[in-house]
N, C-alpha and C positions, 0 to 999 in steps of 0.2 A: 390728551382727551379727557374732558371733564365728565367723569362717570359717577353715577349715583346707583347704589344698591339699596333697594327697598325690600325688606325681608319680613316675613311673618314668622316669628320664632315659635308660634304655637301651631304651625301647620302640621306637625307630626314628629314624634320622637325618633322615628327611624330615618329621618332626613338629615342632611348635613346641618351642623350648627352654624351660627354666624361666623365663628372663628374659622371653621373649615371652609366655608364659602369664600371668605376673604383670602384665605391662604391659596385656594385654587385659582381665584381670579388674579391674584398677584403673580402666581407662577405663570399664568397665561399672558402677563404683560399689562394687566389693568391695575390702576391705583384708585379704587372706588372709595367714595365717602359712604359710610354705612348709615342707614336709617331704618329703625324698626317701625313697622306699620302701627305698632301699639302707641307710638309717640306722635309728635306733630309732623307727620310726613307731608301734609298739605303745604305747610309753609316752606319746607325744604324743596318741594317740587316747583315752587314758584321761582327758584333761582335758575341761572343759566346752566344748562347741561348739554353735552354732546351725545350722551347715551344714558338711558335709564334701564337698569336691570331689575326685574321683579322676580323675587323668589317666594312663591306662595301658591295658594290655590286659586280657584276661579274668582272668589270674592275679592281677594287682594289684587289680582290682575285687573279686574273690572274697575275697582276703585281708583287705581293708579291711571289706567287708560282714560277714564272719564275726566280726570283732572289734569292731564298733560296740558301745560300752558301753551306749548307750540306743537301742533300736530305733525310737524316735520321732524321732531326729535325721535330718533329710532328707539323702539322698545325691544328689549330682549327678555324672554320668559324662561325661567327655570321652574318647571312645574313641581310644586311640593304638596299639592292637594291630593284628594282622593279621586274625584271625577275628572278633573283637569279637562273639562269640555272645550275650553278655549284653546289650550295647547294642542289637543287632539285635532281640532279643526284645521290647525295650521301645519300639522305634521311634525310637531315638536315632541320628542320622546328620547329615551335612552339614558345612558349613564351620565351623571352630573359632570364629572370631570371631562368627559368627552364633549358634552354640550358646551362647556365653558371654553375648551380649547378650540372648538369649531366656530366660536363667535367671530373670529377674525375673517373667516371665509363665508360668513352668512350673508345672505342677500335679502333685500327688503321685500316684504309682502304687505299688501294692504289688508287691513282688517276693518270691515264696516262697523259703524257704531249707530245704533238706533236711537231715536228720540221719541219719547212717549209723553203726550200732554193730556192732563186730566185733573181731577180734584187735588192731586198731589203737587200740581204745578207742572214744570217741565223737568223731566228726568231722562238721562241717557242710559242706555243699556247695551250690553255686549251679547248676551245670551238669548233672552226672550222676555216677552210680556205675556202673561197668561191669566185666564179666568176659569174657575171651576175646581175640579178635583185635585190637580197638581198644586195649584196655589194653596188650597186648604191643607194638603199634606205637608207643605213647607211650613205653613203657619203653625201647625200642631206638632212639628217634629220636636222630639225631646232632646236631652243632652246627647252630644255626638258620641257614638260608640267608637271603639278602636278602629283605626284606618282599614285594616284588612277586611273587615266585615261591614264597613259603613255603606258601601254601595248596595249590598244585598239587603241590609236593613231598610235602606231608603226605598228600594223597590217593593219590599214586603209591605211597608207602610202605605205606599201609593196604591197597592192592590186593595188594601182595606178601605181606603177612601173612595176608590173607584167603585167598589162593591156597594158602599153605602150611599153613593152620590145620587142626587136627584137632578134630572135634566132641567136646564134653564133655557128660556127662549132668548135667542140672540138674532139680531139682524146685522150682519157684518158687511160693510161696504168696502170692496177691494177694487181700487181704481175705478170706481163708479158702478161696479157690478155688485148686486146684492145677493148674499148667501144667507138664507134664513132657515131656522130649524130649532129643534130641541136638542141641546148639546150637554154632554157630561163635562166637557172642557173645550176651551178654545185657546190655542197657543199661537202666538205670533213669534216665529223663530228667526233669529239672525244666523244661528249655527245649526248644524244637523243633530247635535246631541244636546240634551238639556236635563236638568234635575240630576238624579243619580246615574249619570252617564248613559242615559237612554238614547239609543240611536233612532230617533223618531223620524227624521227625514233624510233620505238618501240624495235628495236633490239640492239641499241647502249648501251654499258655498260662502266662504268668509269674505269674498270680494266681488260678488256678482251684482251688487247694488239692488238685490231683491230680498224681500221678506217671504218666508214660507209660512203660510197660515194653515194650521192644523185643526181639524174638527173631529171630535169624537161624538157621534150621534148616540142617543140613548139605546138604540138597538145594537150598538157596537160593544156593549158592556162585556158580554161573554168572550168574544174574540180578543179584546184588549186584555182582560184578566188572564187569559191563556197565554198571550204573548209575553206578558210581564214575568211569567215563570222562567223564560229563557229568551230575552229580547235580542240577543246576538244571533240567534238561530235562524230567524226569518224576518222579512220586512214587517214594519209596524202596520197593523190593520186600521189605519186612519185615513181620513180624506184630507188631501193637501192641495192647496191652491197657492200660486205665487203672485206677488204684486209689489208695487212701490209705495202705496199709501193705504192704510187701513183705518177705517172709522167705524165706531160702534157706540152704543149706549150701554153703560154698565149700571145695572139695577140691583142685582142680588149677588150673593156669594162673595168669596174672597178674590182678590186680584194680587198678582205679584209682578215685580219688575226685577229680573234676575233673582236674587235671594231675599229681596225685601218684600214684605207682604203687607197688603192694605185690607182693612175690614170693609164690609159692604157700606156703600154711601147712604146717606139719609134720603136722597132722592136720585132719580136717574141722572147719570153724569155722562156727558159726551167725552169720548176718548179718541185721540188722533195720534196715529203711529206712523212714522216714516223713518228713513235713514238720513243721518247727518251726511252732508255732501263731502266732508273732509275725511272722515275715517281716521285711522291711526296706522303708523308704519311699524311693522314688527320684523325683526331680523330672524331669519330661518335658514338653517344650514341645509344645503342641497347636496346630498352625497354624490349625485351624478355630475356635479360641477357645472360651470357656466355653459350655456348653449354656444355652439360654434356656428 
């Protein structure tokens, strides 16, 4: 089996090194070619592979998934990041050695991939496209703190930006139905968690061919700030709609596509967001075994 391991060596000091990952994979019967994401992984991805293993955080996983030459090539994720929103959505977690040994019995799951068209051109995403406070918080995030406190720091930073945020007028077309108002943020989610591992939507699924559109009205500022103190404790106090295609005009404020941020446009820009019809295949171990 032609196997490629793409690894982010800077994902965290507490995680397995490249040598350790290769040792564990070889013990499990794999003979992968190693590729650091810091080097020219794009060229390596263009070669023929039977399996691509990604060891890194959400940013690394998203970069690799977007650039898979053939969408039927299975992807295996070893989550080395802090939030690991993509791995969580698929139910991937646990001890690394156990995850590697379970790859032989893992089954394919579909992971939807979004497509956002705007002044940036055409860009694919796995997590979300957003406008407003969360996008601005990502834009102004400083150097990454140590992994154990990174999620808490990210949520505290977001609280500060929500507190200072001014509502912007948006008219959002969801499958032909218009939702208009003054919003602190608008997020178009492919997954239920976003940003610093925030469980924003309980309805989002990784393979339902639907986008979850999240609105935070200006009158929702106080409950959202309170929720951010302990977001795992209660459902998010946001308004959510689902749809297959989202269109809007971006006039002010920051925008983000996954972890990439764009500054406000010079003039109102039409944005068109939908899901790629192909998606990507991810191998996920099911401890319950195959259905009978």
